[in-house]
TORDREN-750379 format. One record per residue (C-alpha): x, y, z. Coordinates in steps of 0.5 Angstrom, whole numbers, plus 500, padded with zeros to 3 digits. Example, Ala and Ser with C-alpha at 12.3 -4.5 7.8 and 13.67 -1.06 7.14 Angstrom:
<recs>
525491516/527498514/
</recs>
This chain:
<recs>
390496400/390494393/390487390/397488387/400491394/397485397/399480392/406483393/406482400/403475400/409473395/414476400/410472406/410466402/418466400/420468407/416462410/418457405/426459406/426459414/427453419/422456423/415454423/410460420/403459422/397463419/390463423/384466421/379470425/375463427/382460430/383455424/390454421/389457414/397456412/403452416/410453413/413446410/418447416/413443420/415437416/421437421/417434426/413429422/407433420/405435413/402442412/396439409/394435416/394441420/391446415/383447417/384445424/385449430/392446432/390445439/391438439/399439437/400442444/402438450/396437455/399441460/401447456/394447452/390451457/395457457/396456449/388456448/388463452/393466448/390464442/383467444/387474446/390474440/383473436/381479440/386483438/390483445/397481443/400482450/408482449/409480456/405473455/408467456/410464448/413458450/410451449/411444448/409442441/408434440/412431434/408426430/412420433/409422440/415426443/415433444/419439443/419446446/417452441/417459442/412463439/412470436/405472434/403478430/395480429/393481422/387486421/383488415/382495411/377497417/382495422/378489425/382483427/382478422/387473424/394473426/401470424/405466429/413464428/415458432/422457433/425450436/428453443/429446446/436446446/436453449/432451455/436446456/442450456/438455461/437450465/444448466/446455467/441455473/444449475/451452474/449459478/446455484/452451484/456457484/452460489/452454494/460453493/461461495/456460501/459453503/466454501/471452506/476458505/474465505/471468499/470476498/468480492/472487492/470493489/476497485/477502491/478496496/471496499/468489500/462488496/460481499/464476503/462469506/462466513/469463512/472470510/469473516/471468521/479469519/478476519/475476526/469480524/462480523/459481516/456488517/463490520/467488514/462490509/463497512/470497511/475496505/481491505/486497506/483498513/485491515/491490512/498490516/501496514/508493513/504488507/500494504/505497499/506490496/499488496/497495492/503494487/500487485/493490485/496495480/499490476/493486476/489492474/493494468/493487465/500486466/498479470/492475470/492474478/496474484/498470490/501473496/502472503/500477508/497479515/490482517/489485523/483483527/479488532/483486538/490488534/491481533/494479526/493473522/497470516/493469510/495467503/491471498/489470491/486475487/483476480/480481476/473480473/473484466/468487462/468486454/473492453/478488458/477494463/477491470/470491474/471488481/476483484/475476487/479475493/480468496/484467503/487461507/488462514/496460515/496461522/492455523/497452518/491451512/496450506/492450500/491454494/486459495/479458492/479463486/471463485/468468480/462469484/462476483/458475476/452471476/449471469/442468468/439468461/433472460/429467456/422470457/424477454/428474448/426477441/429474435/431479429/430477422/434479416/433478409/439480404/440480397/446475394/451481395/449482402/445488402/439488407/432488403/427487409/428487417/423485422/421491427/425487433/431491430/428497434/431493440/438495438/436502437/435502429/429504425/427498420/427503414/434505416/437499415/434497408/440498402/445497407/450491407/450487413/458487413/457494415/454492422/459486423/465487428/472487423/475482427/469477425/469478418/476474417/472468419/466469414/471471408/475464410/468460409/466464403/473462400/472455402/466454398/469457392/466463392/459460390/456462397/453469398/459474400/457474408/458467408/450466410/450458410/454458416/451458423/456463427/456467433/458474431/459481434/454486431/454494432/448497435/446504433/449507440/456504437/456498442/457491440/453485442/453478440/448475436/447467434/445466426/441461423/441463416/438460410/440461402/435463398/435460391/431461384/428456380/435454377/438453384/442459384/443463390/439470390/440472397/439469404/434470410/438470417/434469424/439472429/438471437/442476442/447471446/451476449/450474456/450467455/457468452/459472458/456467463/460461459/466464459/466466467/464459469/470456464/475462468/472460475/473453473/480453470/483458474/481456481/486456486/483449489/482443485/476442481/473436477/467434473/465427474/460423471/455418475/460412474/466416477/470418471/473425470/470429465/474435466/479437471/483444472/490445473/490446481/488439481/493436476/498440480/496437487/496430485/502430480/498427474/497431467/490433465/490427460/492422465/487424470/481424464/483416464/482415471/476414476/475418482/474412486/480409484/484414487/481413494/485410499/483402500/481403507/476409506/472405500/465406501/465411507/461417503/456412501/450415505/452422504/452420497/445417497/442423501/445428495/442424490/435424493/436431494/436431502/442435502/445440497/452438498/457434502/464435505/468429507/476428509/479422506/486420502/487421495/493417491/498421488/502420481/508418485/504413489/504417496/497419499/495426501/489428506/484432502/477435503/472433498/466438497/461434492/455437489/450434484/448437477/441434474/438434468/432438466/428432468/431432475/435426474/442426476/447428470/454429473/458431480/462437481/468436486/472441489/478438492/483442498/489439500/489438507/496434508/499441511/493442515/493436519/500436520/499443523/493441527/497435530/503441532/497445535/495440539/502439542/503446543/496447547/499441551/505445552/502452553/497448558/503446562/507453562/500456564/499451570/507452572/509459570/509464576/504469572/497468575/491468569/485470572/478471568/473476571/466478569/464485568/462486575/470484577/468477580/473472577/470466573/477462572/483462576/489459574/492453579/499457579/496462584/499457589/505461588/502467591/500463597/493462595/488456593/484457587/478456591/480462595/480467589/475464584/468467585/471473589/471480587/477482584/478489589/477484595/485483595/487490592/490495597/485500598/490506596/490502589/483501588/481507584/487506580/485499578/478501577/480507572/485503568/479497567/474502566/478505560/480498557/472497557/471504553/477504549/479496548/486494546/490492553/492496559/498495564/497497571/501496578/497495584/499492591/496485593/494482599/499476601/497470605/501473611/497479611/502484608/502487601/506485595/507489588/503486582/502488575/496487571/496486563/489486562/485485555/477485554/474478553/468479547/462475545/464471539/457472536/456480538/463482539/460485546/465485552/463480557/469481561/477481562/483476561/488479566/495476567/498478573/505478575/509479582/513485580/515486588/523485586/522489580/519495583/525495588/530494582/527500579/528504585/535502585/536504578/532511579/537512584/543510579/540514574/540520578/547519580/549518572/546525571/550528576/556525573/554527566/553534569/560534572/563532566/560538562/562543567/569539567/569540559/567547560/572549565/578545561/576549555/576555558/583554561/586551555/583557550/586562555/593561554/592559547/589566546/596568548/600563544/596564537/595571538/602573539/605568534/600571529/603578531/610575530/609572523/607579521/614581522/620580518/624575521/630571519/629564516/630560522/626564527/620565521/620557521/620556528/614561529/610558523/611551527/608554533/602557530/601550526/601546533/597552536/592551531/592543532/591544539/585548538/582544533/583538538/579542543/574544539/573537536/572534543/567540546/563539539/562532540/560533547/555538545/552533540/552527545/548532550/543534545/546541546/548542539/544548536/542549529/540556527/538556519/538563516/538565508/545563506/549563499/550555499/555556493/559561496/560558503/562551499/567555495/570559500/571553505/574549499/579555498/581554505/585548504/589551497/595552501/595545504/593542497/598546494/604543498/602536496/601537489/593536489/588539485/582542488/576542484/569546485/563544481/556548481/550544478/545547475/538548479/541551486/538557489/541563490/540563497/537557502/535557509/540553513/546554518/552556514/556556520/555549521/555547514/562550513/564546520/562540517/565541510/572543513/572536517/570532510/575536506/580536511/580529511/580528504/586533503/590529509/589522506/590524499/597523497/596525489/591526484/585531486/579533491/573535488/567539492/560538488/554542490/547542487/540541488/538534492/533529490/528531494/524538494/527543498/534540499/541541497/546535495/554536497/559531495/566531497/570526493/578524493/583520489/586517496/587510498/579508499/576504504/573497504/566495507/569494514/572501514/566504512/562501517/567504522/568511519/563515523/564512530/567517535/575516536/576512529/581512524/582507519/588504522/593506527/598507522/594513519/593516526/601516527/602519520/596524519/594525527/587528529/582525534/578521530/572525532/572529525/567524521/563523528/562530529/560531521/555526522/552529528/552536525/548533518/543529523/542535527/540539521/535534519/540531513/543524512/551523510/554517507/560514503/561510497/568507496/572502493/579500496/584503491/579508488/578514493/572515496/566520495/562523501/555525500/551529504/543531503/541537507/534540507/535547505/528551502/530556497/530563501/531571499/538573501/538579505/541585502/546586508/550580505/551584499/556588503/560582505/566584501/566591504/572593508/571593516/574599519/575600527/579606526/578611532/573607535/574607543/575600546/575598553/578591554/576587561/580581562/584578568/589575564/595580562/597577556/590577553/589584555/596586551/595582545/588585545/591592545/596590540/591587535/586593536/591599536/594596529/587597526/587604529/582603535/584607542/584602547/583602555/583596560/581593566/583587570/577585573/569587573/569591579/575595576/572596569/565598572/569604577/573606571/567606566/563610571/568616569/571614562/566614556/568609551/564606544/565599546/567594551/570587551/568583557/571577559/566572562/570569568/574573572/575574580/572579584/566580579/565576573/563579566/555577567/555581574/559587571/554588565/548588570/552593575/554597569/547597566/543599573/548605574/547612571/553614567/556615560/557608559/550605561/548604554/554602551/555596547/558590551/561584547/562578551/570576550/571569552/574563551/568558553/567554547/559553549/556560549/552561543/545561545/541567547/541565555/548564555/549571552/543575555/544582555/550582551/551585544/555580541/561575542/568575541/571568542/578567544/583565541/582571538/581572530/583579528/578580523/572577527/574581532/574587528/567585525/564584531/566591534/564595527/557591527/556593535/558601533/555602527/550608526/543606526/539608520/537615519/529614520/530610527/530614533/534614539/541613536/545610542/552610539/557613535/563611531/569615531/
</recs>
């Protein structure tokens, strides 16, 4: 190295050494101090006093051997970066301070060790802070472990990371079991949604914490109420890392704020590996030298030369620096180096770390600032720990305080202030002993002495504390001691939990236990505890009600008094209980004291070891159910009678339907024929009235039968591809005449998004709409009736609304709307008529289709009935495309079989008008005989006939060879309840009575149409 370079280096070295507050020492190869910076004067020494010495005498005697060994290793060139570099250095006044060395070995041009340079920093304050941090961490750990309330650390996905014994005790599970679970699996299903909603708000930062009451499910199915307090521990970027949960058992009436402990992050200062960073800057804040330790932050030293320090400082922190410079009138360097600050600096990877600076201004001979030297230390973890401890203290759910050795409050949290009714300022003027009840003075003196002596880590005591209003509350005090680094007591940390409610609950619990004991001993139910071998270990005194004494049963095998035929059943039930857990019920016959047998019912549960959770026996509550068994037999007999009566009712309704529909067929059929004639005015009006009355009677019969089928669960729903819009619009138009007569407007609204076709039962949709629209037209005197159809709220659903401008409904009327035989009032019944079944049937249809129906109405403003039905989109069959084509039966040979002459004549008239050729028979036997000789194209077969009914006639026709063995046969019936495949097995279709001519023509045309050309075996031909 040239002399000029060496001189420049020595000059830079001397300049740095003269300016920094750390003590810089240079030692030669012999171990003698050749240079020591003026900063040594801070500790009472002059540099000249130490130059030429080894400096060993300045080291504390206890640290001197280790210090001497480090010096020897350095002089050998063995600079171990992991060696302990902190020692106690003696002040000249006899005191000592802790210094941390940062040595660097010096070598000559040959590479041989010629000495070393060491920078000593005063770390006394830092070590005291670390000692306090360790004390805080130990206190935190003790508080978590010994807390009287349940505490847990919970991962973001709900898994338990750590729990204390109190939490496991409340949950009724072992710690291993809890650590294998998440909180969702033990939360009652009814409470989970609310808990998760709060958790989402907490995670998003909308709330800082939340407090809810919820239920946990214990292993046996038992629920326990707890008050849960949850906070989130967040990272530097504000994102949540995990949750801290605290619970209080409310089942035992433990009223208190759940202790909020930020126990999840126990930060410890990493002192032994701490490395300082030294930066030299010019007066413009540009770096002209940086120590190699900057590599710990991802930078090469040379990469920072020439850069401005402000480029590395977090933008939010620059404002404070510039304010400091402004306060000095701009005389200080740009970056505000004269201030001790903790700032965020950016690492090479883009992360931010907190560094604590110890800057010194460098001035020239004229006293002008020419630059600065700053020694920076990483305090990121220390800041995080301080913030964590402050948050845990201030936001804890239970009362907390720091109390000095004289009992005066130094710090208190909000929960303690709220508990005692004092403000923070008021509590800080008081002493903790002054709040204690006079009767309890000195009660904890013995425990306090043991705590001070280090015999115990903490102690808890229950006592009464005075509130601001002069009253007293019971509290539990958990007291721990914080010590100075030398072990002397420093202050106490106190946790205060309100026990007023708990003590009241305990008194109530004792009273309830006495009450339950009285009930157990006097109830007729027997309570028996048995081991796994079946021998009883406890027998309640009330076995006397069964004629037995406790000593007769206790210690005996359970099976000794079970009926031999029931032993296997009982053993099987208890064996399953042992395997599956939970509880079980089993009935068996017990031997009585008189030698007879009586029916009993066991309600048994497993008894488990509280420590291992292994089954140890059974708890069996046994009830004498002899009378209940007898009553159940009577009920079963009564139920059989009721079912027979229901069957008779169904048969009666079917017969009634047939008997009413048969004459109605003639009435309505011939009436319709008369209406087609050109009758004079009086006669035409009479015929119109007859038709209206007949249709009204038919509607009543249909309503009663539909409701009967709904009640019996026989109402069939047959989904098929349906043009929903077309069905709705056509149904609305059915009421155009009625609406026109009343001056009402009919409106149809088709909303966008409705599929062309949907899978649902179009006939049932039409039936339901007829009821709803019919009601709307019936009860609306002026205005409009609107039908709206469109996509529902859920996927694959259709929404239908029928709105009117009628009188509207009050709340009481709406509640009765969908009940059977209900109209709003008798006046409406007299005015509008009807059975009152329409809306009940509509509701039944909607529910049978898997949908929902409701109404929104205000008196005087009309009503809107809304229906939502499941109706997934479907492809419309091509066959529906021809629905508008004209149906023709011209020339078709129709054979009508009916025992009612009027129905035969009516059928002939209706069919011949359409061009069909008609033949007939009065019963099934006559029909079979005639069809054996007369070829026809289709047969209309009545089901109920004398001599031979329709089903029997069909079977005989199909079994006998002849011209009509394979001819289509349509069921021709007034029975309203035939529709299923079983009811019409063998028939090729259905024509209902009363006859609807178009439906009859369509059914005949469908049965006689030509099959496709590609199909084999054409069965029929249409003429």
